[in-house]
C-alpha positions in Angstrom: 56.2 -45.2 -32.1 57.2 -48.6 -33.4 55.0 -51.7 -33.1 58.0 -53.6 -32.0 57.1 -52.8 -28.4 53.7 -54.4 -28.7 52.7 -58.0 -28.2 51.1 -59.7 -31.2 47.7 -61.4 -30.6 47.3 -65.1 -30.3 45.9 -66.1 -33.7 43.6 -68.6 -32.0 41.5 -65.7 -30.9 39.3 -63.6 -33.1 39.6 -60.1 -31.5 42.6 -57.9 -30.9 43.1 -54.3 -29.9 44.3 -52.0 -32.6 46.5 -49.2 -31.3 46.5 -45.8 -33.1 48.7 -43.8 -30.7 49.5 -42.6 -27.3 47.9 -39.4 -25.7 47.8 -37.7 -22.3 45.6 -39.6 -19.8 43.2 -36.7 -19.3 42.0 -36.7 -23.0 38.3 -37.0 -23.6 36.9 -38.6 -26.8 33.9 -37.8 -29.0 31.6 -40.8 -29.1 30.7 -42.5 -32.3 34.1 -42.3 -34.0 35.1 -45.5 -35.8 38.5 -46.6 -37.0 40.0 -49.5 -39.0 38.6 -53.0 -39.8 35.5 -54.5 -41.3 33.3 -53.7 -39.5 35.2 -50.7 -38.1 35.5 -50.6 -34.4 34.6 -47.6 -32.3 37.5 -45.6 -31.0 38.0 -45.7 -27.2 40.7 -45.1 -24.6 42.8 -47.4 -22.5 44.1 -45.4 -19.6 47.0 -46.0 -17.3 47.9 -43.2 -15.0 48.8 -40.0 -16.9 48.9 -41.8 -20.3 46.2 -43.3 -22.5 46.1 -45.2 -25.8 43.7 -44.6 -28.6 42.4 -48.0 -29.6 39.6 -50.0 -31.2 38.6 -53.6 -31.2 39.5 -55.4 -34.5 38.7 -58.7 -36.0 42.2 -60.3 -36.5 40.8 -63.0 -38.7 40.5 -60.3 -41.4 43.7 -58.8 -42.7 44.2 -55.1 -42.3 45.9 -53.0 -45.0 43.2 -51.6 -47.3 43.4 -48.0 -48.4 40.3 -47.4 -46.2 42.2 -48.8 -43.2 45.2 -46.6 -43.8 43.0 -43.5 -44.3 41.0 -44.2 -41.1 44.3 -44.7 -39.2 45.6 -41.3 -40.4 42.4 -39.5 -40.0 42.0 -40.6 -36.3 45.6 -39.4 -35.5 45.4 -36.1 -37.4 42.1 -35.2 -35.9 43.5 -36.0 -32.5 46.7 -34.0 -33.1 44.6 -30.9 -33.8 43.4 -30.9 -30.1 46.1 -32.7 -28.1 49.6 -34.1 -28.5 49.7 -37.7 -29.9 52.4 -40.2 -30.5 51.5 -42.1 -33.6 51.7 -45.9 -33.7 52.8 -47.7 -36.8 50.0 -48.7 -39.0 48.8 -52.2 -38.3 49.9 -52.4 -34.6 47.6 -54.9 -32.8 47.9 -56.0 -29.2 46.3 -59.0 -27.5 43.9 -57.2 -25.1 43.4 -54.0 -23.2 45.4 -55.3 -20.2 48.4 -55.7 -22.5 47.9 -52.2 -23.8 48.0 -50.8 -20.2 50.8 -53.0 -18.8 53.1 -53.9 -21.7 52.7 -50.7 -23.7 51.8 -47.8 -21.5 53.4 -48.8 -18.2 56.5 -50.4 -19.7 57.3 -47.3 -21.7 55.8 -44.6 -19.4 58.8 -42.3 -19.1 59.7 -42.3 -22.8 56.1 -41.7 -23.8 55.5 -39.0 -21.2 58.6 -37.1 -22.2 57.7 -37.3 -25.9 54.2 -36.0 -25.2 55.6 -33.1 -23.3 57.8 -32.2 -26.3 54.8 -32.3 -28.6 52.6 -30.1 -26.4 51.1 -27.3 -28.6 53.0 -28.5 -31.7 51.8 -30.1 -34.9 53.4 -31.3 -38.2 52.9 -29.8 -41.6 54.2 -31.2 -44.9 55.2 -28.9 -47.7 55.5 -30.6 -51.1 56.3 -29.1 -54.5 56.4 -30.5 -58.0 58.3 -29.0 -60.9 56.1 -28.0 -63.9 57.7 -30.4 -66.4 57.8 -28.1 -69.4 59.0 -25.2 -67.4 61.9 -27.0 -65.7 62.9 -28.6 -68.9 63.1 -25.2 -70.6 65.1 -23.9 -67.6 67.6 -26.7 -67.9 68.0 -26.3 -71.6 68.5 -22.5 -71.3 71.2 -23.1 -68.7 73.0 -26.0 -70.3 74.2 -25.5 -73.8 75.3 -29.2 -74.2 71.9 -30.4 -73.3 70.3 -27.9 -75.7 72.5 -29.1 -78.6 71.6 -32.7 -77.8 67.9 -31.8 -77.8 68.3 -30.1 -81.2 70.1 -33.1 -82.7 67.5 -35.5 -81.4 64.5 -33.4 -82.5 62.8 -34.9 -85.6 65.5 -37.6 -85.9 65.1 -41.4 -86.1 64.6 -42.6 -82.5 66.7 -45.7 -83.1 69.6 -43.8 -84.5 69.6 -41.3 -81.7 69.0 -43.8 -78.8 72.3 -43.2 -77.1 71.9 -39.4 -77.4 68.4 -39.7 -75.9 69.8 -41.7 -73.0 72.6 -39.1 -72.5 70.1 -36.2 -72.5 67.8 -38.0 -70.1 70.7 -38.5 -67.7 71.8 -34.9 -67.9 68.2 -33.7 -67.2 67.7 -36.1 -64.3 71.0 -35.1 -62.7 70.3 -31.4 -63.1 66.8 -31.8 -61.6 68.4 -33.6 -58.6 70.8 -30.6 -58.2 67.9 -28.1 -58.5 65.8 -30.2 -56.0 68.7 -30.0 -53.5 69.0 -26.2 -53.9 65.3 -25.6 -53.8 64.9 -27.8 -50.7 67.7 -25.8 -49.0 65.9 -22.6 -49.9 62.6 -23.9 -48.3 64.4 -25.2 -45.2 66.2 -21.8 -44.8 62.9 -19.9 -45.2 61.3 -22.0 -42.5 64.3 -22.0 -40.1 62.9 -19.3 -37.8 59.3 -20.6 -37.9 59.6 -24.3 -37.0 60.9 -26.4 -34.1 62.3 -29.2 -36.3 62.6 -30.2 -39.9 62.7 -33.5 -41.7 63.5 -33.6 -45.4 61.6 -36.5 -47.0 63.0 -38.6 -49.9 61.7 -37.6 -53.3 59.2 -40.2 -54.6 58.7 -38.6 -58.0 61.3 -37.5 -60.6 59.6 -34.1 -60.7 59.6 -33.6 -56.9 61.1 -30.1 -56.2 60.7 -30.0 -52.4 59.3 -32.5 -49.9 59.8 -31.8 -46.3 58.0 -32.0 -42.9 58.1 -29.3 -40.3 57.2 -29.5 -36.6 55.8 -26.1 -35.7 54.0 -24.4 -32.8 50.3 -24.7 -33.7 49.9 -21.0 -33.0 52.4 -20.2 -35.8 50.6 -21.8 -38.7 50.1 -18.4 -40.2 53.9 -18.0 -40.5 54.2 -21.2 -42.4 51.4 -20.1 -44.7 53.2 -16.9 -45.3 56.5 -18.7 -46.2 54.6 -20.9 -48.7 52.8 -17.9 -50.3 56.1 -16.1 -50.8 57.8 -19.2 -52.3 54.7 -19.8 -54.4 55.1 -16.3 -55.9 58.8 -16.8 -56.4 58.3 -20.1 -58.1 55.2 -19.1 -60.0 54.8 -21.3 -63.2 57.9 -23.4 -62.1 56.9 -25.3 -59.0 53.4 -26.2 -57.8 53.3 -26.2 -54.0 50.9 -28.1 -51.7 50.6 -28.0 -47.9 49.2 -30.8 -45.7 48.4 -30.3 -42.1 48.0 -29.9 -39.2 48.7 -33.6 -38.7 50.2 -35.9 -36.2 54.0 -35.7 -35.8 54.8 -38.8 -37.9 58.2 -37.6 -38.9 59.3 -36.5 -35.4 58.3 -39.4 -33.2 60.5 -42.5 -33.3 60.0 -44.3 -36.7 56.3 -43.4 -36.9 54.3 -42.8 -40.0 
């Protein structure tokens, strides 16, 4: 859910309402849970009909954006997603007051939000990320590419200045090959998850050693199937790719431009 639908507070005031996300209107909250800001505000609900917004009061004279704020934002959403569907709001979304939340956010977007929540009922997001083991993937590339292996042999022990161009050439060959392997391994992961997920979103690699990086929307009851796929790929990629799983979490990758 984009913050673009939300009214920004008048900077003459000192308090705004921070919006974490949209949930069904019959949700109940645990008391004593706090969110973003300094001091952090207690999480509460603004209800309007069959919808509600997870919010907390925030001092708008103090800028948001610390790592602690981002962590609190995500923890609130992920904990909520474990129990009920939630449409995540973009980090940093602040509205003038609770009336604006009800009228300009919930009421104005009722049909869109209600339909999206129905789609997310009983579903959660998991992220599967894998990193290549650097030495293992380098050895794999050199064993498959004789040109790269010959370059490596010529460079080994030679004057770095004299072999600068060859080092650049080898680096480009390795990077291009890693990109090709990432595409192939990502397709393998997506294919393995095809029958166990509702939707897939392949994320952009953020590290040159990223092997796979993808989000999956799954039925919460089928988490065991995802774990089985990861275990099987982990065995297949033993010593080559280190896999990590994050979730269950809010459906950041499958709701508008959330995240």
